[in-house]
N, C-alpha and C positions, 0 to 999 in steps of 0.2 A: 215253288212260285218263281216267276220270272219277272225281272224289272226291265223296262224299256223306256225309250224316249221317242215319242211319236211326232211326226211332222205336224206342225200347227199352222193354221191359216195366217196367224199373225207374224210368222217367221220365227217365233220362239218354239222350242220343242215342248211337248206335253208329257210330263212324267207319269208313268203308269206302272201298275203291278197286276199280274194276272196268274190264273191257274190253268189256262186253256191249253189243251193238248191236241185239239182238232177232232177228238172223238165225241165231244159233248153234243147232246141233242138240244140242250137249252143253255144259253149264255146270258149272264146278267151283267149289264153295265151299271156300275155303282157310282153315285155322286154323294159327296160328303157335305156336311153342314158348314155354315159360315165360320171361318176361323179354324176349321179342322183340316183334314186332309186324308189322303188315301192310306196313310199309316195310323189313322186314329182308331180308337177302340171298336167302333161299329164296323168299319171296313175290315179290320183285322179279324173280327169274329166271323163276318160274312165270308171272307176268303178261306176260312177254315171249315165253317159249318155247311155252306151251300154245296160245295163239291161232294160232300158225303151224301147228298141227295141227288147227285148226278148233274148238278148245275154248275157250270164254269163261271168264274167271276173275273171281271176286269174293272179295276178301280183306277182313278186318275186324280190329279191335283188341278183345281181351278187356278186361273191366273192369280198370282200373289199369295198362293197357299202352298203348304208342303214344300216340295222341292222345285216348284216353278221358278224359272229364271225371271219372270216378270215381276215388276214392282206392283204392290197392291193398289197403288194410286192409279194404275191402268185398268183396274177391275171394271168390267162392264157386263151387262146381261148378255149382249150379243157375243162377247168374247167367251163367256162360259158356254154358250150354245155351240160356238165353233169348236171348242175343245171337246164337248160331248160328242159332236159329230165325228171328230177325229178318233175318239175312243170307240165309238160304235163301228166305224169303218175298219179299225184294226180287229175288233172282235169278229166281224163278218169275214174278214180276210183269213183269219185263223180257223174259223168254224163256219164255212160257207153254207152248210146245210142245216145249221142249228136255228132254233127259235130264239129270237132276241127278246129279253125282258129288261126292266129297269127297276132299280132300288135306289130311292133317294131319301136322305135325311134332312129335315128342316129346310135350309136354303137350297140344298140339292134337290129336294122334292119340288120346290118352287121352280127351279130351272128345268126339271124334267117336264113339268106341266107346260111351260112355254115351248119346250122342244116339241112336244106332241102337237101343240097347237100351230106352230109356225115353221117347222123344218121338216123336210122329208125324213122318214124314219122307218126302220124295219120292224120295230117292236110294237105290240099292241096290248101289253100288260105292264102296269107300273105299280109298285108297292111304295107307299109314301109313309115314312116314319117321322112322326112329330112335324108334319108338313107346315111350313111357314107360308100359308096361303095369303096371309096379310103382311108379307115381307116388307113392303114400303113403310108401313106404320111401325113394324118391329125395328127397322133400321133407324127410323127417326127417334125411337126410344133409346137405342144405343147411343146416338149422337147426344141427346139430352143428358143421359146418365153420365157419359164420359166427360162431357164439358163441365157438368156440375162437380164431378169428382176432381177434375184437374183445375177447376176455377178459371176456365178460359173459354174463348169462342173460336169459331173457325174449325179447320181441319186439325186432326190430332192423331198421333200414333198410339194405338191401344196395345198394351203389352201384357196385361193381366187377363187370364182366362182363355187365351188363344194358343194354339200350338206354335204359332209364329207371330211376331208383332205385325199388326195390320193397320193400315191407314184408314181412318174413318173420314169420309169426305162428303161435302155438299154435292159434288159432281155425281157420286154414286147414288146419293139420296134422290137426286133428280132423275137419274136413269131408272131407278126402281119405280119411282112414281109414274113413269111413262110405260111401265110393264106390269099391268094388273092381270093376274091369272083369272080373276073373276070375269074380266072382259074377254080374255084371250081363249080360255079353255071352254069348249062346248061339250055337253054330254054326248057320249058315244065316240069321242075321238080315240079312246082306248078303254080297256077294262082297268078299273082302279080299285085298289084295296089300301086302307089306311090303318095305322096304329097310332094311338095318341094317349098321353097321360091326362087323367081327369084333373090333375092339379098343375098342369103346365102353365108356368108363369111367363113364358117367352112367346110361344105360339098358342093363341087362345083356343081352348077346347071348344068353346062355343062357335068360333069360326070354323073349326074342323067339322063339327056336326053340321053346320049350315052348308059347308062346301060338299060334304058327302051326300047330303039330302038333295041339294040342287043339281049336282053334277053326276050323281049316280054312282057313288063309290061305296064299297063295303067298308064299314068302320068298326074297329075294335077299340074300345076305351078301357084303359087300365086304371082301376080305382087307386087313388093314393099316389100315383106316379107323376113325376114332373117331366120336364122337357127331355131329360137324358134317358128316360125309360131304363133306368139302371138298377132297379130293385132286385133282390135275390131271385134269380131264375127268369127275370123279365126279358133280358136281351136274348136269351135262348128261345123263349116263347115267341118273341117278335120274329126271329129268323125262321122258326117253324111255321108260323103263319104265312110268311113270305114264300117259303118253299112249297107249302100246300097250294097257295094261290098260283104260283108259277107252273105247277105241274097238273093243274086241273085239266080235265078233258075238254071242257067247254067254258 
């Protein structure tokens, strides 16, 4: 695997890791969940498993996550879209003749849906793992829970449960509220497949079912699984589903 720093629209470099050799026929641009990063468990597994199916992978860190030089108080939806565009541009530069596909977890799936709806893109298939299609409401829950735990109001630094401490802010809550994937994404913008836990307490399974039904996505629900889809053998099954979806003829 190779690690690089990509030029970012913000002036800050975008940290990434990839397996691309230039010989791949399919390349997957991978987005991580909120508070995770390109070196998280899901990205690490994908970087190992998908190349065995002939699919190259490029993963990167959103602003304020992983190795990003940006402060998490600068996190915006548009900033995430900018960095996703930089990652896709690098994947296409390294593999100019390859098909581009997307794999997004939770918040990363939400970002991919906005990207497909609002930005020029080369890919037309996206696999959404534990998709946070209701991300504005989910983030409001994060704010309420964190403030209750800390016994305070206003913005705060969340240090538990995240790969790197991350600021929870009213500014980002307002930004998310202005970016609804229900309004932005229209059926047919891409081919979508989804994997979701039936007991997901973060991203509602009911919302996932509704989104799949209304937007035309293939949905696989894992009984007894929560948001992390981490039960025995489940991460491997999710990646096999993704690989099968990416390599379908039609």
